[in-house]
N, C-alpha and C positions, 0 to 999 in steps of 0.2 A: 199131392201131399208135399208140404214144405219140409225141408231137411232140418233136423234138430241142430241147435247150436252146440258145438263141441268145445268144452273148456277143459284144458289139461293143466293140472297143478303139478309142477315138476321142477326139479333141478338135479344135480348129480351129487348133492351133499346131504347126508342124513342129519337129523336134529335141527332142521331149519323151521319146523312147524308146518310142513306140507299138509298133514292130515288134519291138524287143527284148523288151518285156513280152509281146507276143502269142506269140512263139515259145516263151517259157518256160512260159506257161500251156498251150500245146498240148502241149509235151513232158511237163509234169506230168500232164495228162489221159491221154496215151498210156501213161505208165508206171503209171497207175492202172487200166489196162485198158479205158478208154473208147474208143469208135469216134469219131474226130474228123474233121470235114470243115472245110477252110479256104477262105476267099474273100479274096483280096488285092485290095482296091479302090484301093490306091495305084498307079494304073495306070502311072505313069511310072517309079517306083522298083522296085516289086514285090519289096521286101526279104524278105518272108516267103516268097514263092514261090521266090526264089533260094536262101534258106536250106535249104528242104527238097529242092531239086534238088541242092544240095551234099551233103546228107545221103545221098541215094540213091546218088550217085556215090562218096562216101567209103566207105560200108558195102560196096558192091559190090567196090571195089578192094581192100578189106582183109578180105574174107570174113567180115564181121560182120553180124549181124541185129539191127536195132533197129526199134521200132514206128514206123509212118509214118501220117500222115493221108491222107485222100483229098482231091482238089482238082478240083472241077468246072471245065471249060474255059471261061474268059472270053475266049479268043481273043487276038489281038494287043492288048496293053494300050495301046500308044501310039496305035494306030488307034482303039480304043474311046474313048480320051480325047478324040479329035478328033470323034467322032460326036455327033449331036444327043442331047438329053436322052431322047427317046422310045426311041431305039435302046439307049442305055446302060441304061435301066431295064428294057427287055425282056430284054436279055442277062443282067442281074443276076437277074431273076426266074426265067429258065430255069436258071441255075446254082444258085440257091437251091433250086429244086424238085428238082434232081438230088441235093442233099445231104440229103434228108429221111430217108435210111436210117441216118444217123449218130446217135450219142447226143448229140453236141454239135457245133454249127456255130459256128466262131469267125471273125469278120469283122474284118479290119484295114482301117481307113479312112484316107483321105488327110488331111493337115494343112490343112484348109480347108473352107468351106461349099460342097459340091458336091451335085448331084442324087443321086449314088450314096451319099454319106455320109448324106444325109437319109433315103434309102430304107432303108439299113441300120439306122439308129437307130430307125426306126419298127417294125422287126421284133425289136428286142432284148428279151430277158428280163433281161439284165444289161448295163449299160454300164460299162466300166472306163476311166477317164480318168487317164492318167499326167501328172504335172507335175514339172518339176525343182524342186529345193529353192531357189526364188527368187521374189521379188516380180514378176520379169519374166514368169514363167509364171502366177503368181496372177492377173495381169491377164486371162488367158484365162477365169477363173472369175468374177471380180468386180473392180470398181473401188474403190480406196481413196483417201482424202483425202491429197494430197501433203504436207500439213503435219502432220496428226495421225495419219495411217495408219489412221484409222477407216474401216470398211466403208461405202461409199456405196450401191452397187447391184450386183445380179448382172450378169454379162456377157451378151452376145448368145447365146453358146453355152449358158450356164446356163439362159437363158430358153427356148432351143430344146429342151433336154433336158426341162425342166419341161413344155413344151407336149406333147412326145411322150409323156411319162408320163401326162399328163392325158387325152389322146386314147385311149391304150391302156386306161386304167382305165374310161373311159366306154364304150368299145367292147366290152371283154371282162370287165368287172367288177373289183372291187377286188383280188381274188386275183391278177389278172394284172398288177398294177402293176410297172413296171420298177425293178429294184434298181440304183441308181447308186453306184459306188464310185470315189472319187478316190484314186489311189495316188501317194504322194510318192516319186518315182523319182530314181535317181542321187544318193543322199544322200552328202554328204561325211562322212568318218569322224569328224572332230572336231565336237563340239557347238558351235553358234554362237548368239550373241544374236539374229542375224537370223532363225534358224530358229524361235526361241521366238515372236518377233513374228508370223512367218508362220503358225505353228500356231494361235495365238490367233485370227487372222482367218479361218483355214480353218474352225475349229470354229463361229464365229459364222455364217459363210456356210452351213455344212452344215445348221445348224438352220433357216436361212431358206429354202433351196431344196431341202433334203431329200436330201443324199447322205451316204454313210458315208466315213470316212477309213481307208485301209488302209496297211500297210507295203509299201514297194517294195524295189527292189534297189539296193544301194550302188554307187557309181561304181568298179567293179572292172575291172581289165584282163582278168580271167578271163572275163567275159561276152563281151568283144570278141574275145579270142584264139581262142575256139572256133567263132566264126561261120564262118570259111572252110571248116571241116569239116562244117558242118551239125549241130553238136553243142551240147548244153547241159551244165551241171553235173549234170543229172539222168541223162545218158547215160553219164557216166564210171563206170568199174568197174576191177577189177584186170586185165581183158582189154582194155578200151577206154580208152586214155589216149594221145592223140596229142601231149599236152604233159606236162611233168613235173608231178606232182600234189603239192600241199602242203596244209597245214592250212587255208590260205585257201580251197581248193576245198571242203573239208568245211564250212566256215562258210557259204560261198555256197549250198551245198545246203540248209542250215537256213533261210537267207533265203528260198529258193524254197518250202520247206514252209510257212513263215509266210505267204507271199503266197497260196498255194493255200488255206490255212485261212481267211484273211481274206475270201476270195471265196466261202467256203462250198462249195468244190469238193473232190472226193475226194482223199484223201492218196495220193500216189504211193508205190508200193513200189519203192524205189531199189536198184540192185545194190550189192553190197559194194564199198567203196572204202577201201583202206589208204593213208593219206598218208605221205609220206616224213618222216622225223624232221627 
Protein backbone atom coordinates (compact mmCIF):
# COMPACT_ATOMS: atom_id res chain seq x y z
CA UNK A 1 0.00 0.00 0.00
CA UNK A 2 1.31 3.43 -0.90
CA UNK A 3 1.45 6.01 1.85
CA UNK A 4 -1.01 8.91 1.64
CA UNK A 5 0.32 12.37 0.91
CA UNK A 6 0.13 14.52 4.05
CA UNK A 7 -0.64 18.22 3.62
CA UNK A 8 -0.49 20.43 6.70
CA UNK A 9 -2.04 23.90 6.59
CA UNK A 10 -0.39 25.89 9.33
CA UNK A 11 1.24 28.91 10.80
CA UNK A 12 1.38 30.36 14.31
CA UNK A 13 -0.93 33.31 13.67
CA UNK A 14 -4.70 33.31 13.75
CA UNK A 15 -6.83 35.07 11.16
CA UNK A 16 -4.65 34.27 8.15
CA UNK A 17 -7.29 32.13 6.45
CA UNK A 18 -5.97 28.65 7.23
CA UNK A 19 -9.38 27.00 7.37
CA UNK A 20 -10.60 28.81 4.23
CA UNK A 21 -7.52 27.62 2.37
CA UNK A 22 -7.84 24.09 3.79
CA UNK A 23 -11.46 23.57 2.69
CA UNK A 24 -10.71 24.81 -0.82
CA UNK A 25 -7.73 22.48 -1.17
CA UNK A 26 -9.89 19.58 0.05
CA UNK A 27 -12.70 20.47 -2.36
CA UNK A 28 -10.24 20.70 -5.25
CA UNK A 29 -8.78 17.29 -4.40
CA UNK A 30 -12.24 15.73 -4.09
CA UNK A 31 -13.26 17.04 -7.50
CA UNK A 32 -10.01 15.61 -8.89
CA UNK A 33 -11.22 12.19 -7.76
CA UNK A 34 -8.85 11.82 -4.81
CA UNK A 35 -9.84 10.11 -1.56
CA UNK A 36 -9.26 12.70 1.14
CA UNK A 37 -9.18 12.36 4.93
CA UNK A 38 -9.27 15.49 7.09
CA UNK A 39 -8.04 16.16 10.62
CA UNK A 40 -9.12 19.43 12.22
CA UNK A 41 -6.68 20.16 15.05
CA UNK A 42 -8.06 23.63 15.76
CA UNK A 43 -9.92 22.01 18.63
CA UNK A 44 -11.85 25.05 19.86
CA UNK A 45 -13.04 26.42 16.52
CA UNK A 46 -13.25 23.26 14.32
CA UNK A 47 -14.09 25.43 11.30
CA UNK A 48 -13.14 22.77 8.76
CA UNK A 49 -15.15 20.08 10.56
CA UNK A 50 -18.17 22.39 10.77
CA UNK A 51 -17.86 23.22 7.07
CA UNK A 52 -18.12 19.59 5.98
CA UNK A 53 -20.93 18.95 8.45
CA UNK A 54 -22.81 21.82 6.77
CA UNK A 55 -22.02 20.23 3.40
CA UNK A 56 -23.52 16.90 4.43
CA UNK A 57 -26.67 18.58 5.78
CA UNK A 58 -27.16 20.87 2.76
CA UNK A 59 -26.67 18.15 0.14
CA UNK A 60 -29.05 15.80 1.98
CA UNK A 61 -31.72 18.50 2.28
CA UNK A 62 -31.43 19.43 -1.40
CA UNK A 63 -31.11 15.96 -2.90
CA UNK A 64 -27.63 16.74 -4.24
CA UNK A 65 -24.59 14.46 -4.32
CA UNK A 66 -21.16 15.99 -3.83
CA UNK A 67 -17.85 14.32 -2.94
CA UNK A 68 -17.06 14.21 0.78
CA UNK A 69 -13.85 13.59 2.73
CA UNK A 70 -13.58 11.08 5.53
CA UNK A 71 -12.88 12.38 9.03
CA UNK A 72 -11.46 10.15 11.77
CA UNK A 73 -13.01 10.87 15.16
CA UNK A 74 -10.97 13.11 17.47
CA UNK A 75 -13.74 13.14 20.06
CA UNK A 76 -14.87 16.25 21.90
CA UNK A 77 -12.51 18.99 20.69
CA UNK A 78 -12.86 21.21 23.75
CA UNK A 79 -12.27 18.29 26.10
CA UNK A 80 -9.20 17.23 24.09
CA UNK A 81 -7.89 20.81 24.23
CA UNK A 82 -7.95 20.56 28.04
CA UNK A 83 -6.23 17.15 28.09
CA UNK A 84 -2.53 16.73 28.79
CA UNK A 85 -0.01 16.52 25.97
CA UNK A 86 0.33 12.74 26.08
CA UNK A 87 -3.43 12.21 25.63
CA UNK A 88 -3.59 14.76 22.83
CA UNK A 89 -0.76 13.12 20.91
CA UNK A 90 -2.15 9.61 21.45
CA UNK A 91 -5.57 10.71 20.14
CA UNK A 92 -3.96 12.36 17.13
CA UNK A 93 -1.87 9.27 16.35
CA UNK A 94 -4.96 7.03 16.49
CA UNK A 95 -6.88 9.33 14.14
CA UNK A 96 -3.92 9.62 11.79
CA UNK A 97 -3.62 5.83 11.63
CA UNK A 98 -7.33 5.57 10.75
CA UNK A 99 -6.78 7.89 7.78
CA UNK A 100 -4.16 5.73 6.07
CA UNK A 101 -6.53 4.40 3.40
CA UNK A 102 -6.90 7.89 1.89
CA UNK A 103 -4.88 9.25 -1.01
CA UNK A 104 -4.34 12.55 0.81
CA UNK A 105 -4.55 13.48 4.49
CA UNK A 106 -5.10 17.20 5.03
CA UNK A 107 -4.50 18.57 8.53
CA UNK A 108 -5.73 22.01 9.59
CA UNK A 109 -3.73 23.29 12.57
CA UNK A 110 -4.47 25.92 15.22
CA UNK A 111 -2.96 29.40 15.17
CA UNK A 112 -0.29 28.81 17.79
CA UNK A 113 2.57 26.62 18.94
CA UNK A 114 0.81 23.56 20.40
CA UNK A 115 1.81 19.91 20.84
CA UNK A 116 -0.70 18.89 18.16
CA UNK A 117 0.57 21.50 15.71
CA UNK A 118 4.14 20.29 16.19
CA UNK A 119 3.10 16.64 15.78
CA UNK A 120 1.23 17.46 12.57
CA UNK A 121 4.14 19.40 11.06
CA UNK A 122 6.46 16.47 11.76
CA UNK A 123 4.29 14.24 9.56
CA UNK A 124 3.95 16.67 6.65
CA UNK A 125 4.99 15.99 3.09
CA UNK A 126 3.86 19.50 2.25
CA UNK A 127 3.29 22.51 4.54
CA UNK A 128 1.03 25.25 3.22
CA UNK A 129 1.29 28.52 5.13
CA UNK A 130 -1.23 31.25 4.35
CA UNK A 131 -0.50 34.86 5.19
CA UNK A 132 -2.44 38.03 4.62
CA UNK A 133 -1.08 40.67 2.28
CA UNK A 134 0.51 42.61 5.14
CA UNK A 135 3.74 43.16 7.08
CA UNK A 136 1.69 42.27 10.16
CA UNK A 137 1.52 38.70 8.89
CA UNK A 138 5.05 38.75 7.48
CA UNK A 139 6.23 39.02 11.08
CA UNK A 140 5.07 35.41 11.42
CA UNK A 141 7.77 34.46 8.87
CA UNK A 142 10.58 36.89 9.61
CA UNK A 143 11.58 40.12 11.35
CA UNK A 144 12.37 43.28 9.39
CA UNK A 145 14.26 46.40 10.41
CA UNK A 146 11.69 49.07 11.37
CA UNK A 147 13.74 51.82 9.65
CA UNK A 148 15.01 50.20 6.45
CA UNK A 149 12.51 47.30 6.18
CA UNK A 150 15.49 45.03 5.49
CA UNK A 151 15.15 41.40 6.53
CA UNK A 152 16.83 40.74 9.89
CA UNK A 153 16.14 37.11 10.73
CA UNK A 154 13.62 34.28 10.28
CA UNK A 155 10.82 33.95 12.82
CA UNK A 156 10.42 31.23 15.43
CA UNK A 157 7.88 29.54 13.15
CA UNK A 158 10.24 29.61 10.16
CA UNK A 159 12.97 28.07 12.31
CA UNK A 160 10.54 25.40 13.55
CA UNK A 161 9.61 24.42 9.98
CA UNK A 162 13.28 24.42 9.00
CA UNK A 163 14.03 22.08 11.91
CA UNK A 164 11.14 19.77 10.96
CA UNK A 165 12.43 19.61 7.38
CA UNK A 166 15.98 18.89 8.53
CA UNK A 167 14.88 16.10 10.87
CA UNK A 168 12.68 14.59 8.15
CA UNK A 169 15.51 14.65 5.59
CA UNK A 170 17.93 13.03 8.03
CA UNK A 171 15.41 10.38 9.07
CA UNK A 172 14.01 9.45 5.64
CA UNK A 173 16.54 10.76 3.15
CA UNK A 174 16.70 13.77 0.88
CA UNK A 175 13.85 12.54 -1.30
CA UNK A 176 11.50 12.88 1.70
CA UNK A 177 12.20 16.58 2.32
CA UNK A 178 9.11 18.64 3.20
CA UNK A 179 7.84 20.99 0.50
CA UNK A 180 6.97 24.34 2.15
CA UNK A 181 4.70 26.72 0.25
CA UNK A 182 3.74 30.18 1.53
CA UNK A 183 0.46 31.41 0.08
CA UNK A 184 -0.34 35.13 -0.03
CA UNK A 185 -3.99 35.00 0.94
CA UNK A 186 -6.87 37.51 0.94
CA UNK A 187 -5.19 39.72 -1.62
CA UNK A 188 -6.70 43.13 -2.16
CA UNK A 189 -7.87 43.65 -5.76
CA UNK A 190 -5.87 46.87 -6.23
CA UNK A 191 -2.09 46.67 -6.59
CA UNK A 192 -0.28 48.54 -3.82
CA UNK A 193 3.24 49.82 -3.15
CA UNK A 194 3.13 48.01 0.18
CA UNK A 195 2.64 44.71 -1.63
CA UNK A 196 5.74 45.26 -3.76
CA UNK A 197 7.82 45.86 -0.63
CA UNK A 198 6.31 42.77 0.96
CA UNK A 199 7.00 40.58 -2.08
CA UNK A 200 10.64 41.68 -2.18
CA UNK A 201 11.14 40.65 1.46
CA UNK A 202 9.29 37.38 0.94
CA UNK A 203 11.53 36.40 -1.96
CA UNK A 204 14.63 37.16 0.11
CA UNK A 205 13.33 35.11 3.02
CA UNK A 206 12.26 32.30 0.68
CA UNK A 207 15.85 31.88 -0.50
CA UNK A 208 17.11 31.99 3.07
CA UNK A 209 14.81 29.44 4.70
CA UNK A 210 13.66 27.46 1.68
CA UNK A 211 9.99 27.98 0.94
CA UNK A 212 8.14 28.59 -2.32
CA UNK A 213 5.68 31.44 -2.80
CA UNK A 214 2.32 30.58 -4.34
CA UNK A 215 -0.82 32.49 -5.34
CA UNK A 216 -3.68 32.55 -2.88
CA UNK A 217 -7.31 33.58 -2.89
CA UNK A 218 -8.41 37.20 -3.20
CA UNK A 219 -10.57 38.78 -0.52
CA UNK A 220 -13.90 37.90 -2.14
CA UNK A 221 -17.33 37.79 -0.50
CA UNK A 222 -17.91 34.70 -2.66
CA UNK A 223 -15.68 32.54 -0.49
CA UNK A 224 -17.47 33.56 2.70
CA UNK A 225 -21.05 33.44 1.42
CA UNK A 226 -20.79 29.76 0.46
CA UNK A 227 -19.43 28.63 3.85
CA UNK A 228 -22.85 28.20 5.58
CA UNK A 229 -23.83 25.68 2.89
CA UNK A 230 -20.57 23.75 3.10
CA UNK A 231 -19.83 24.63 -0.50
CA UNK A 232 -16.92 26.13 -2.42
CA UNK A 233 -16.75 27.66 -5.89
CA UNK A 234 -15.57 24.23 -7.09
CA UNK A 235 -18.96 22.76 -6.16
CA UNK A 236 -21.08 25.27 -8.06
CA UNK A 237 -22.75 24.02 -11.21
CA UNK A 238 -25.87 24.69 -13.25
CA UNK A 239 -27.70 22.45 -10.75
CA UNK A 240 -25.91 23.49 -7.54
CA UNK A 241 -26.20 27.23 -7.00
CA UNK A 242 -27.53 28.34 -3.62
CA UNK A 243 -26.56 31.92 -4.51
CA UNK A 244 -26.82 33.94 -7.70
CA UNK A 245 -23.85 33.10 -9.92
CA UNK A 246 -21.87 35.82 -11.68
CA UNK A 247 -18.64 36.19 -13.62
CA UNK A 248 -16.90 36.75 -10.28
CA UNK A 249 -17.62 33.11 -9.38
CA UNK A 250 -16.02 31.99 -12.64
CA UNK A 251 -12.94 34.11 -11.85
CA UNK A 252 -12.80 32.62 -8.35
CA UNK A 253 -12.77 29.12 -9.83
CA UNK A 254 -9.73 30.07 -11.90
CA UNK A 255 -8.03 31.34 -8.74
CA UNK A 256 -8.68 27.97 -7.17
CA UNK A 257 -7.19 26.16 -10.18
CA UNK A 258 -4.09 28.37 -9.93
CA UNK A 259 -3.81 27.54 -6.23
CA UNK A 260 -3.97 23.79 -6.85
CA UNK A 261 -1.44 24.05 -9.67
CA UNK A 262 0.99 26.01 -7.49
CA UNK A 263 0.80 23.24 -4.88
CA UNK A 264 1.50 20.60 -7.51
CA UNK A 265 -1.86 18.91 -6.88
CA UNK A 266 -4.21 17.28 -9.37
CA UNK A 267 -6.34 19.66 -11.38
CA UNK A 268 -9.99 19.38 -10.44
CA UNK A 269 -12.57 18.49 -13.04
CA UNK A 270 -15.16 21.11 -12.23
CA UNK A 271 -18.83 20.89 -13.26
CA UNK A 272 -20.18 23.25 -15.93
CA UNK A 273 -21.18 26.65 -14.65
CA UNK A 274 -22.95 29.28 -16.74
CA UNK A 275 -22.64 32.75 -15.25
CA UNK A 276 -25.44 35.24 -15.52
CA UNK A 277 -24.78 38.09 -17.90
